[in-house]
N, C-alpha and C positions, 0 to 999 in steps of 0.2 A: 483494569489497573488504574484506579482512581487515587490520586495523591491526597494526603491529608490537607485540610484547609490551613493548618498552621505550618505546613512544611515549606522550606525555602528551596526553590529549584536549583539544580546544579548550575554553576556559572560556565562550565566548559562548553565550548562551541565547536561544531564540526560540520562538515558537509558529507553527504553520501552520494556516490556516483555509481552508475552501472554501465557496463558495455552492452547496451540493449541491442537485441536483434531487430531487423526491420519489422515494423508493425507496432512496436512500442512507441508511444508518444508521451513525452515529458509534459505533464500538465501542472507543474508546480507554479503557483502564483505568488508573487512577492507581496502584493497589496490585497489579494483576495477579491478584487472587484470584478463585476461583470464586464466592464470595459477592457480590463486587462485580459480576461478570458477570451473576449472577442478578438482582440489583437493576436493572441496566441493561435486561436483557431483559424483565423484568416491566413496566417503564414503557413500553417500545416495543410489546410485544405487546398491552397493554391498549388501545392506540390504534389497533390494526388494525381494518379493516372486516370483520366476520365474514361478511358476505354475499359478499365477494370471495374469501375464502380457499378454496383447494381442498384444503388439508391441515389437520389438527387444529392448533389454537393451541398445544397442548402440544408438537407436533413442531417448530413454528417456534421456540418458546421454547428447547427443547433444542438446536436447531441454533445459535441465536444465542449461547447460553451457551458451547458448545464452541468456536464460531468466535472469539468474543471472547478466550477464554483462549489459544487457539492463536496468534492474530494478535499478541497482546501478549507472547508468550514472550520475544522479544528486545528488549523495551522500546522500541518505535518512538515516533517523535514523534507519530504519529496512526495509527489503524487504523479501517477502515470496511468495510462490505459493502453490496452492492446486492441488495435483495429486491423481487421482483415483487409486485403486489397479491394474487396467488394465494398468496404466502407462500414462494416458492422463492428461494433464494439463488443469484444468477448470477455474482457476481464479488467478489473481495477486493481491497481497496486498502490499502496500507501506505506510510507516509512515514518514511524514515530519514534521518539526517544523518551525515556523515563528515567528519573533520578532526582533525589533530594539531597541537599547538603546534610552530612552527618548520618545518613541512613544507608546501611549496607545494601548493595545491590543483591536482589534475590538470586539464589543459585538455580541451577537447571531443574532440580526437583521442585523447588518452590514456585518456579515460574509457570509450570505446566497448568495448574488449575487457573492461573490468571489468564493464560492464553485462551482458555475455553469459556471465559466470561464475555457475554455480549449484552449490550444495553437493551436491544430490541429483538433478541432472538435467543433460541435455545438449541444447544447441540443435540442432535439426534443420532443414535447409534454409537458404536465404539470408535473413538478417534484413533488415528494412526499417529504414533509418537516415535520419533527417531532422533538420534543425536549425531552431530556432524562436527567436523573441524574445517572451518572456512579459512581463507587467507587472512581475514581480519580478526579471527578468534573463534572459539568454540560456539556452537549453536544448538538449539533444540528446534525441531520441526514438528508441527502439529497439523494434521489434515483431518477434516470432518465435515459432515453435513449439518446444515442449519435449518431450523424452521423459523422463518422471519415473520414477525407480525406485520400485517398490512396496515395501510393508513386507516385510522379511526378504530383499529383493533378488530376489524372484520376479516376473519380467515387468516391463513398463513401461506407462505410460499417457500419452496425449497431452494436453498442456495448452498454452494459448497465453498470452502475456504482452505487456504494454506497460510499458516503463520510461522515465520521464522523468528525466534528470539535469539539475538546475536549478542554475545558478551565480548565487545571489542577489547583487544589488548591495549593497555595504556590509557583506557578511559574508565570512568566510573559509571557512565550511563549504560542503560540497557536499550538496545536498538531492536525494534520489532518491525518486520516487513510483513504486511498483510495483503494477500491476493484473494479476491472474491470473484465468483462468477455464477451465472444462473443456468447456463446450458450444460446440464449434467452429462449429456451425451458426449460432450467434448472434453470431459475431465482429463483424460490421458494427455491430450494435446496441450491443454492449458497448464496442467501441472508441470509438464516438461518445459514449457516456456517460462513459467514462474521460477522453477528450480534452476534453470540455466541462467536466468537473470541474477538470482541471489548469489550464485557461485562467482559472479563477476563483481560483487559488491566491494567497493573501496570506501574507506572512511578516512577523511583527511581532517586533522585538527586545525582549527582556525584561531587566530588571535582573539582574545576576549573582545566581545562586541560584534563578532560575526564578520561576514564578508562584505558588508556595506561600507 
């Protein structure tokens, strides 16, 4: 879903919040800097139960810093990741919004092929596509497997994803929640966590200029 170079982005501003279950860590960065990511990771790691960890705290810290910086690279509305009590990261969650002034928002049928587009990967197999009514508005859910290109283009790895395209009532923007993971054996658990989070999504409109 790449906007036109001549398009003017929508001026409406809003925030997205979730009632996350334990394990989800909000990794949204305001500045997107490594220093900010380190401060965030320090606060989270200090609250971890050392008796439950199966890896060093320093390894969890390093993973969280790198993950936060990577997830915030394209300035999402919100970024998060799910960590087990053992300290292992299982899934990434990113919320993005799309919309241009004067351009009608795509409908549910139009948005499906857009949800299946990936810059560095290709969908493999038949995607699962369902429609839902969330508290914030109607939504389309897509789940599928991806073949992701590895660094330098050598080989591919399998990843799975769920994308929710949400059509918020009272807004012109399209909100997309994307959850990705690599442990295919845990797909049932992760999709349950992801879908549970999305069902708690709240979208609050902000005054023009944002919350700062």
